[in-house]
C-alpha positions as CSV (number, residue, x, y, z in Angstrom):
1,M,92.8,122.6,115.8
2,T,96.0,124.2,114.7
3,Q,96.7,125.4,111.2
4,I,99.1,122.5,110.5
5,Q,96.7,119.9,111.8
6,R,94.0,121.4,109.5
7,K,96.3,121.2,106.5
8,I,97.2,117.6,107.2
9,L,93.5,116.7,107.7
10,I,92.6,118.3,104.4
11,T,95.4,116.5,102.6
12,L,94.4,113.1,104.1
13,L,90.8,113.6,103.2
14,W,91.7,114.3,99.6
15,G,94.0,111.3,99.6
16,A,91.2,109.1,100.9
17,L,88.9,110.4,98.2
18,G,91.6,109.7,95.6
19,A,92.1,106.1,97.0
20,A,88.4,105.5,96.8
21,L,88.3,106.7,93.2
22,G,91.4,104.6,92.4
23,F,89.7,101.5,93.9
24,A,86.5,102.3,91.9
25,Y,88.6,102.5,88.7
26,Y,90.2,99.1,89.5
27,Y,86.8,97.6,90.3
28,F,84.8,98.9,87.3
29,I,87.4,99.3,84.6
30,G,90.6,97.5,85.8
31,C,92.8,95.2,83.7
32,N,91.9,91.5,84.1
33,S,94.8,90.1,82.1
34,G,97.4,91.3,84.6
35,S,99.5,93.1,82.1
36,C,98.6,96.5,83.4
37,S,100.9,97.3,86.3
38,I,98.6,99.8,88.0
39,T,95.1,98.7,87.3
40,S,95.5,95.0,87.6
41,N,96.0,95.2,91.4
42,W,93.6,97.0,93.8
43,E,96.4,98.0,96.2
44,S,98.5,99.8,93.5
45,S,95.4,101.4,92.0
46,A,94.2,102.8,95.4
47,G,97.8,103.8,96.3
48,I,98.2,105.8,93.1
49,G,94.8,107.3,93.6
50,F,95.7,108.3,97.2
51,L,98.9,109.9,95.9
52,F,97.1,111.9,93.2
53,G,94.4,112.9,95.7
54,A,96.9,114.1,98.3
55,I,98.7,116.1,95.7
56,M,95.5,117.7,94.5
57,G,94.4,118.5,98.1
58,Y,97.7,119.8,99.3
59,P,97.1,123.4,100.5
60,T,99.0,126.1,98.8
61,K,99.6,129.7,99.6
62,K,97.1,132.1,98.1
63,A,98.2,135.4,96.6
64,K,97.3,138.5,98.6
65,K,94.5,140.6,97.0
66,N,96.3,143.8,97.8
67,E,99.5,143.0,96.0
68,Q,99.9,144.4,92.5
69,D,101.9,142.8,89.7
70,N,105.2,144.6,88.9
């Protein structure tokens, strides 16, 4: 598995976790009246959860341990 494939897989796994948590939020807490644009619909709640999960799981560059601050 290449480095890019690994990064994509990690991002998608975090996104799937976020989507599951978004759906759980809709299912257990959600808005029944329909006035809440995100939590009144399971698709939008899971989609926002996926987006937040993917952002949280997106790999970033790590600082080298040997570099010193200027």
